C-alpha positions in Angstrom: 14.4 -4.8 9.2 11.8 -2.9 7.2 12.9 -0.3 4.7 11.4 3.2 4.3 11.5 5.3 1.2 11.8 9.0 1.8 9.9 10.1 -1.3 6.6 8.3 -0.4 3.6 9.0 1.7 2.4 6.2 4.1 -0.9 5.3 5.7 -1.4 4.0 9.2 -2.8 0.9 7.4 0.6 0.2 6.0 0.1 1.2 2.3 2.3 3.7 0.5 1.7 6.3 -2.1 4.0 7.7 -4.8 2.5 10.9 -6.3 3.3 12.2 -9.8 1.0 15.2 -10.5 -2.5 13.9 -9.8 -1.6 10.2 -10.3 -0.9 8.1 -7.2 0.8 4.7 -7.3 -0.2 2.6 -4.3 1.5 -0.4 -2.7 2.0 -2.3 0.5 4.8 -1.1 2.8 7.9 -3.1 3.4 6.9 -3.4 7.0 3.5 -4.8 6.1 4.9 -7.4 3.7 7.4 -8.5 6.4 4.6 -8.8 8.9 2.4 -10.8 6.5 5.1 -13.2 5.5 4.9 -15.3 2.3 2.1 -14.0 0.2 -0.4 -16.4 -1.6 -2.9 -14.2 -3.4 -4.2 -10.7 -3.8 -7.6 -9.4 -5.0 -7.5 -5.9 -6.6 -10.2 -3.7 -8.0 -10.8 -3.4 -11.7 -9.7 -0.4 -13.8 -12.3 2.4 -13.6 -13.4 1.4 -10.0 -13.6 4.1 -7.4 -11.6 3.9 -4.2 -12.1 5.9 -1.1 -9.5 7.0 1.4 -9.5 4.7 4.5 -11.8 2.2 2.8 -11.0 -1.3 1.6 -10.0 -1.8 -2.0 -8.8 -5.3 -2.0 -7.6 -8.3 0.0 -4.2 -9.9 0.4 -3.7 -13.5 1.7 -0.5 -14.7 3.3 0.9 -17.6 5.3 -0.1 -15.7 8.4 -3.4 -14.0 7.7 -6.0 -12.6 5.3 -6.0 -8.8 5.4 -8.0 -6.0 3.8 -6.0 -3.5 1.8 -7.1 0.0 2.9 -6.8 2.8 0.3 -4.6 5.7 1.3 -6.3 8.0 -1.3 -9.6 8.5 -3.1 -10.1 8.5 -6.8 -10.5 6.4 -9.9 -8.4 3.3 -10.4 -6.6 3.8 -13.8 -4.1 1.0 -13.5 -3.8 -2.4 -11.9 -0.5 -4.3 -11.6 -1.5 -7.5 -13.4 2.1 -8.9 -13.1 1.7 -9.5 -9.4 -1.3 -11.8 -10.0 1.0 -14.2 -11.7 4.0 -13.6 -9.4 2.8 -12.3 -6.0 6.2 -12.8 -4.5 7.4 -9.6 -6.1 5.5 -7.8 -3.4 7.8 -9.5 -0.9 11.0 -8.9 -2.9 10.3 -5.4 -4.3 7.4 -3.7 -2.4 8.3 -0.2 -3.5 9.0 -1.0 -7.1 7.6 -3.8 -9.2 5.3 -4.9 -6.3 3.0 -1.9 -6.6 -0.7 -2.6 -6.6 -2.8 0.1 -8.2 -2.6 3.5 -9.8 -5.3 6.1 -8.9 -6.2 9.4 -10.5 -6.5 11.5 -7.3 -9.8 13.2 -6.6 -8.4 15.5 -3.8 -4.7 16.2 -3.4 -5.5 17.6 0.1 -6.0 14.0 1.3 -2.3 13.6 1.2 -2.2 15.8 4.3 -3.8 12.8 6.2 -0.8 10.6 5.4 2.6 10.2 7.1 6.0 11.0 5.6 8.8 8.5 5.9 10.0 9.7 9.3 6.5 9.8 10.8 5.8 6.3 9.5 9.1 5.0 10.9 8.1 6.3 14.3 4.5 4.9 13.9 5.9 1.5 13.0 8.3 1.6 16.0 5.4 2.4 18.4 3.3 -0.4 16.9 6.1 -2.9 17.2 6.7 -1.9 20.8 3.0 -2.5 21.6 3.2 -6.0 20.1 6.2 -7.0 22.2 
């Protein structure tokens, strides 16, 4: 069963955001990594790249599919988790911690209003799971 962290924002594309001032750390939700299964590779943007809310910023490949990573926020990439390139399994084992993907300097804090809190995301995931059954 997927876990949800109360201090995060979530996108409907199954990424999460942890905000500290105007810096956002972005990762894949526990629900998403469960659905993807064993991960094989991830392609992430370079530092200094621009990302746009609701636009692709990378690709993740798993035993079940290849999926675009959709950015939950807009801004400049100021950090990329190089550790997951060597050990992608950490996304499966610790999606909200060591399995983070990128850090973004936010361009517009108001974009966070477009995201879901943990309770809203839990409900959204429940509805999505019900549709798939």
